[in-house]
Phi, psi and omega in degrees: 000316186293321182300320180295314177296328185285318178296321178290325177295319180296317178299311176302316181294322178291331177286324172291325181292337175274004175265025178287136184273142183228155179279136181295128184295330175294328178292318179296320176302310187295317179302313178301331181282349189252155178215123178298119177237346177223152177222122175246131177254124180237153173256127172303149173306321181266014187309139186262104185246144181217151167080025184247038179014230187298307184249076182295320178306306179297324178281328179287320174294326173302310181299323181290320175299331180278333174297304179311311182298312178304317186286312179313307174303313186269341191243334180302125182096356181254140010276337174119019177277176188282331186289131171280131185243157174239128184257131182241123181244118178250108189273134174250332170227124180230088188238101179252113182295155171285151174307311185298315186289328174299302179308305199265319189257344175073035181280131175282159180245143171212161165228136168235135169204179174250142178235133186241133164257116177233163178295123181289335178282314183259347188074010183284137174290124171274306180205157175223139171236117179269148173071037175290139186229141168224143175213159176232106183290137188277312191281112175254136166097005182288150189098337182268343186115158190297312189296314188295318184289321177296321171298312175296323174298323182291320176299320188283343176266004181274158184125228184288157192296330181260029173314320182292319179289327184297313185297315185290322178297324176297314175308304180304312181295319174301320177290326170294319175304316181296316184295319179299318186257014186289159191236000000 
């Protein structure tokens, strides 16, 4: 009886091991033949924006400019193929917390978007990734007590006025780059 159970478990383990998902080699080949030369960022008509205080339109545009600059710095020329590509990023959630909300309330920042890579000359779609996510988790120093956590959060948000947008942009850009350079 034990041998039957063992063989059944062994068969089940072999079956589950064969269920590994792999990336389509056509996608990888298409990505490797392309090189990002342009980046366009769009806000979806129903984009959800949070944390933009008194002047949300101006602050959203400034945060989009920060994202654009970060992506241009990190992604132009990636992955390095001969076809000129255009990256079209459509943002569905763009939540950049304020420094005050992060320090006192522990509010996280996040970006969710769809990324399309298209031929810059023809506009033909090469590849698309839905639900690319970037985040900057807010609470630093939790577990040490409220006073220490607030002090750590205050220290991590000091610096440039757009430090929160910069940190969030780096996270999102890193995930887009991972998608573009998959092997």
